[in-house]
C-alpha positions as CSV (number, residue, x, y, z in Angstrom):
1,M,97.0,79.9,112.4
2,A,99.9,81.0,110.1
3,I,97.4,81.7,107.3
4,V,95.1,83.7,109.6
5,N,97.9,85.8,111.1
6,G,99.5,86.2,107.7
7,V,96.3,87.8,106.3
8,Y,96.3,90.3,109.2
9,M,100.0,91.2,108.7
10,I,99.8,91.5,104.9
11,S,96.5,93.3,104.9
12,S,97.6,95.9,107.5
13,A,100.9,96.5,105.7
14,L,99.2,97.0,102.3
15,L,96.5,99.3,103.7
16,D,98.8,101.4,105.9
17,Y,100.0,103.9,103.3
18,P,96.5,104.5,101.7
19,T,94.8,104.9,105.0
20,G,97.5,107.4,106.2
21,G,96.4,109.6,103.3
22,L,92.8,109.4,104.5
23,A,93.8,110.7,107.9
24,D,95.6,113.7,106.4
25,R,92.7,114.4,104.1
26,Y,89.7,114.0,106.4
27,G,91.2,114.5,109.9
28,R,93.3,112.4,112.2
29,G,90.8,112.2,115.1
30,R,88.0,111.2,112.8
31,I,90.0,108.4,111.2
32,T,91.2,107.3,114.7
33,A,87.6,106.9,115.7
34,I,86.7,104.9,112.6
35,A,89.8,102.8,113.1
36,C,88.6,101.8,116.6
37,L,85.2,100.9,115.1
38,F,86.7,98.6,112.5
39,F,89.0,96.9,115.1
40,G,85.9,96.4,117.3
41,F,83.9,94.9,114.5
42,G,86.8,92.6,113.8
43,L,86.9,91.4,117.4
44,L,83.1,91.1,117.5
45,S,83.2,89.1,114.3
46,Y,85.9,86.9,115.8
47,S,83.6,86.0,118.7
48,I,81.1,84.4,116.4
49,S,83.4,82.9,113.8
50,R,83.5,79.2,113.3
51,T,85.1,78.6,109.9
52,L,88.4,79.5,108.3
53,H,86.8,82.0,106.0
54,E,85.0,83.7,108.9
55,F,88.3,84.0,110.8
56,L,90.0,85.5,107.8
57,F,87.2,88.0,107.4
58,S,87.5,89.0,111.1
59,E,91.3,89.4,110.7
60,F,90.8,91.6,107.6
61,L,88.4,93.9,109.5
62,A,90.9,94.2,112.4
63,A,93.7,94.9,109.8
64,I,91.7,97.8,108.4
65,G,91.4,99.2,111.9
66,A,95.1,98.7,112.6
67,A,96.1,100.4,109.3
68,L,93.7,103.4,109.9
69,Y,95.0,103.7,113.4
70,S,98.7,103.5,112.9
71,G,99.4,106.8,111.2
72,A,96.4,108.8,112.3
73,L,96.9,108.6,116.1
74,T,100.6,109.5,116.1
75,A,100.1,112.4,113.7
76,W,97.1,113.6,115.8
77,L,99.3,113.5,118.9
78,V,102.3,115.2,117.3
79,D,100.4,118.1,115.8
80,A,98.2,118.6,118.9
81,L,101.4,119.1,121.0
82,K,102.8,121.4,118.3
83,E,99.7,123.6,118.5
84,E,100.1,123.8,122.2
85,N,103.9,124.7,121.9
86,R,104.8,121.4,123.6
87,S,106.7,119.6,120.8
88,E,109.7,119.1,123.2
89,D,107.5,116.9,125.3
90,L,106.9,114.4,122.5
91,S,109.5,111.8,123.5
92,V,108.3,112.0,127.1
93,I,104.7,111.4,126.1
94,L,105.6,108.6,123.7
95,G,107.6,106.9,126.5
96,T,104.8,107.3,129.0
97,S,102.1,106.1,126.6
98,G,104.3,103.1,125.7
99,S,104.5,102.2,129.4
100,L,100.8,102.6,129.9
101,S,100.1,100.5,126.8
102,W,102.4,97.8,128.2
103,L,100.6,97.9,131.6
104,T,97.1,97.8,130.2
105,G,98.2,95.0,127.8
106,V,99.5,92.9,130.7
107,I,96.3,93.5,132.7
108,G,94.1,92.8,129.6
109,A,96.0,89.6,128.8
110,F,95.6,88.3,132.4
111,I,91.9,89.1,132.6
112,G,91.3,87.7,129.1
113,G,93.2,84.5,130.0
114,L,91.0,84.0,133.1
115,I,87.8,84.6,131.2
116,A,88.9,82.3,128.3
117,E,88.9,79.4,130.8
118,Y,85.1,79.7,130.8
119,S,84.5,80.9,127.2
120,L,86.7,81.8,124.3
121,R,84.0,84.1,122.9
122,I,83.8,86.5,125.9
123,P,87.3,88.1,125.7
124,F,86.7,89.0,122.1
125,I,83.3,90.6,122.9
126,M,84.9,92.5,125.8
127,G,87.7,93.7,123.5
128,A,85.1,94.8,120.9
129,F,83.2,97.0,123.5
130,S,86.6,98.4,124.6
131,S,87.3,99.4,121.0
132,F,83.8,100.9,120.6
133,A,84.4,103.0,123.8
134,S,87.7,104.1,122.3
135,A,85.9,105.2,119.1
136,L,83.5,107.4,121.2
137,I,86.4,109.0,123.1
138,A,88.3,109.7,119.9
139,F,85.2,111.0,118.1
140,Y,84.5,113.4,121.0
141,W,87.9,115.0,120.7
142,T,88.1,115.3,116.9
143,K,87.5,119.0,116.9
144,G,90.5,121.3,116.7
145,R,93.8,120.1,118.1
146,G,96.0,118.0,115.8
147,E,93.6,117.8,112.9
148,S,95.2,118.0,109.5
149,S,95.5,121.3,107.8
150,A,94.5,119.6,104.6
151,V,90.9,119.5,105.9
152,E,90.9,123.3,105.5
153,S,93.1,123.6,102.4
154,R,91.1,120.8,100.6
155,R,94.1,119.1,99.0
156,T,93.1,116.0,97.2
157,Y,93.7,112.6,98.6
158,F,96.0,111.5,95.8
159,S,98.1,114.7,96.0
160,L,98.7,113.9,99.7
161,L,99.8,110.3,98.9
162,K,102.1,111.6,96.1
163,G,103.4,114.4,98.3
164,G,104.1,112.1,101.2
165,A,106.1,109.7,99.1
166,S,108.1,112.5,97.5
167,I,109.0,114.0,100.9
168,L,110.1,110.7,102.3
169,F,112.5,109.9,99.5
170,K,113.8,113.4,99.0
171,N,114.3,114.5,102.6
172,K,117.7,113.0,103.3
173,P,117.5,112.9,107.2
174,L,114.1,111.3,107.0
175,L,115.3,108.8,104.4
176,W,118.3,107.9,106.6
177,L,116.1,107.4,109.6
178,T,113.9,105.1,107.5
179,I,116.9,103.1,106.4
180,G,117.9,102.8,110.0
181,G,114.4,101.5,110.7
182,F,114.9,98.8,108.0
183,L,118.1,97.5,109.8
184,I,116.5,97.5,113.2
185,A,113.5,95.7,111.9
186,M,115.8,93.0,110.5
187,S,117.7,92.7,113.8
188,A,115.0,92.7,116.5
189,P,113.4,89.2,115.6
190,N,116.8,87.6,116.2
191,F,116.3,88.1,119.9
192,T,112.5,88.5,120.5
193,L,111.6,85.3,118.7
194,T,114.5,83.1,119.9
195,W,115.1,83.8,123.5
196,A,112.5,81.3,124.8
197,P,113.5,78.3,122.7
198,Y,117.2,79.1,123.3
199,M,116.7,79.2,127.1
200,E,114.8,75.9,126.8
201,M,117.8,74.4,125.0
202,L,120.0,75.7,127.8
203,G,117.9,73.7,130.3
204,A,115.4,76.2,131.5
205,D,112.2,74.9,133.1
206,E,108.8,76.3,132.3
207,W,108.7,78.3,135.5
208,L,112.0,80.0,134.6
209,L,110.7,80.8,131.1
210,G,107.7,82.4,132.7
211,L,109.9,84.4,135.1
212,A,112.1,85.5,132.2
213,S,109.1,86.7,130.2
214,S,107.9,88.7,133.2
215,I,111.3,90.2,133.7
216,F,111.7,91.2,130.1
217,M,108.2,92.7,129.8
218,T,108.7,94.7,133.0
219,T,112.1,95.9,131.8
220,I,110.6,97.2,128.5
221,G,107.7,98.9,130.3
222,L,110.1,100.8,132.6
223,A,112.6,101.5,129.9
224,N,109.8,103.0,127.7
225,Y,109.0,105.4,130.5
226,L,112.6,106.4,131.3
227,G,113.6,106.4,127.6
228,G,111.3,109.3,126.7
229,R,112.7,111.4,129.5
230,I,116.3,110.5,128.7
231,A,115.7,111.4,125.0
232,K,114.5,114.8,126.0
233,Q,117.6,115.4,128.2
234,L,120.3,113.8,126.1
235,G,118.8,114.3,122.6
236,Y,117.3,111.8,120.2
237,K,120.6,110.9,118.5
238,K,122.5,110.1,121.6
239,T,119.7,108.1,123.1
240,T,119.2,106.1,119.8
241,I,122.9,105.3,119.5
242,F,123.1,104.3,123.2
243,S,120.1,102.0,122.7
244,L,121.7,100.4,119.7
245,T,124.9,99.9,121.7
246,L,122.8,98.0,124.3
247,F,121.4,95.9,121.4
248,A,124.9,95.1,120.2
249,T,126.0,94.2,123.7
250,T,123.3,91.5,124.0
251,F,123.9,90.1,120.5
252,A,127.7,89.9,121.1
253,L,127.5,88.2,124.4
254,L,124.6,85.7,123.8
255,P,126.6,83.2,121.7
256,L,129.0,82.8,124.6
257,V,126.2,82.1,127.2
258,N,125.7,78.5,128.3
259,N,123.4,79.0,131.4
260,P,119.7,80.1,131.4
261,Y,120.2,82.4,134.4
262,L,123.1,84.2,132.7
263,F,121.0,84.3,129.6
264,I,118.4,86.4,131.4
265,L,121.0,88.9,132.6
266,T,122.6,89.1,129.1
267,G,119.2,89.7,127.5
268,L,118.3,92.7,129.7
269,P,120.4,95.3,127.8
270,F,118.4,94.4,124.6
271,E,115.1,95.0,126.4
272,I,116.3,98.2,127.9
273,G,117.6,99.4,124.6
274,F,114.3,98.5,122.9
275,G,112.4,100.5,125.5
276,F,114.7,103.5,125.1
277,L,114.7,103.3,121.3
278,R,111.0,103.6,120.5
279,P,110.2,107.1,122.1
280,A,113.6,108.5,120.9
281,V,113.2,107.4,117.2
282,G,109.5,108.1,117.2
283,A,110.1,111.7,118.3
284,W,113.2,112.2,116.1
285,I,111.4,111.1,112.9
286,N,108.6,113.6,113.4
287,V,111.0,116.5,113.5
288,Y,111.5,116.0,109.8
289,I,107.9,115.3,108.8
290,P,105.7,118.3,107.7
291,S,102.3,118.5,109.4
292,E,100.2,118.3,106.3
293,E,101.5,114.9,105.2
294,R,102.4,113.6,108.6
295,A,100.0,110.6,108.8
296,T,100.7,109.6,105.2
297,I,104.5,109.5,105.8
298,I,104.2,107.7,109.1
299,S,102.1,105.0,107.4
300,L,104.3,104.8,104.3
301,R,107.3,104.2,106.6
302,R,105.5,101.3,108.3
303,T,104.6,99.8,104.9
304,L,108.2,100.0,103.7
305,I,109.6,98.6,107.0
306,M,107.3,95.5,107.0
307,P,109.2,93.5,104.3
308,F,112.5,94.0,106.3
309,S,110.9,92.7,109.4
310,A,109.7,89.7,107.5
311,A,113.2,89.3,106.1
312,G,114.6,89.4,109.6
313,I,112.2,86.7,110.7
314,A,113.2,84.5,107.7
315,A,116.9,85.0,108.3
316,M,116.4,84.2,112.0
317,G,114.6,80.9,111.1
318,V,117.2,79.8,108.6
319,L,120.3,80.7,110.8
320,S,118.7,79.2,113.9
321,D,118.2,75.9,112.1
322,L,121.9,75.9,111.0
323,D,123.4,76.4,114.4
324,S,120.8,77.0,117.1
325,P,120.2,80.8,117.5
326,R,124.0,81.6,117.7
327,L,124.3,82.5,114.0
328,A,121.0,84.5,114.3
329,Y,122.6,86.5,117.1
330,L,125.6,87.3,115.0
331,F,123.3,88.3,112.2
332,G,121.5,90.6,114.6
333,L,124.8,92.1,115.7
334,S,125.9,92.8,112.2
335,T,122.6,94.6,111.3
336,V,122.8,96.7,114.5
337,L,126.4,97.7,113.8
338,A,125.4,98.7,110.3
339,A,122.5,100.8,111.7
340,I,124.7,102.8,114.1
341,P,126.6,104.9,111.4
342,V,123.2,105.4,109.6
343,Y,121.8,107.2,112.7
344,V,125.1,109.0,113.3
345,K,124.7,110.5,109.8
346,V,121.4,112.1,110.7
347,P,121.6,115.7,112.1
348,E,119.7,116.3,115.3
349,K,117.4,119.1,114.6
350,K,115.3,120.4,117.5
């Protein structure tokens, strides 16, 4: 399982940057449609896979789809809103879409789990047809809004890749926002991957773990929705710093907790902050990204952040083995505290 999941993560990370350039060169809507097709083919291939090599091939197809999708869809949305003079609504829409993604994910997981009791193939087949339907929807709306200006200017693919990298490293606010992303990627696994085993260590039964999972997932879904609206009212910087303060509160208090019920209450600020953070930072970053290289830069950032996420997971594992997750929580606290002045340094440009 680790090998199969690793192929997906590594492949999608390596392909993210090159596929972002494809979206800027040939159109965000078109590439989004192709991404859904690849993801669908990956799921369909999964339904008939029986050997390790077949599963690896299925994961690779899905990774291509995920890489194509990551930069293209966001860039398409941002520039579509820009063309309609609705850029100020970006954080609201990101927050709402995050909540809807959470809700449909919960529903899909529940239905898929029920169907899997009868056959493990059918959920993959259903997911494939859902992806194919998404491809048709994306393809239908590829004309006009949000499509890259490079389609008209005919800039070359490699000039877009080079230009996107140059902008990311030379634009100081964008670079600082990316460095902040590095630190958040290192801190997040120290809660998201440890809360269940730590609660179990504190004596939580299986029903309480299930309840905690439901509470945390519901909190993130609602916080995503509210976070986009709060970011629009308070501003991206204030919302981001408030979110990180909630992160720090959870990390600072968790080493002192010795009761599973109290653990749930202590973990809620982290989940609220996580929900608030995504729409705020997602909208803030796009303020500094030019339209022409938008998908390229979004994808490059994801590629650069991936190693820091892996480093955070590795640190979490080592520190948890040394002293339960307590040292991991202190590490998470230190990275969050380091991230706060980084975000303070970035000017809030509307």
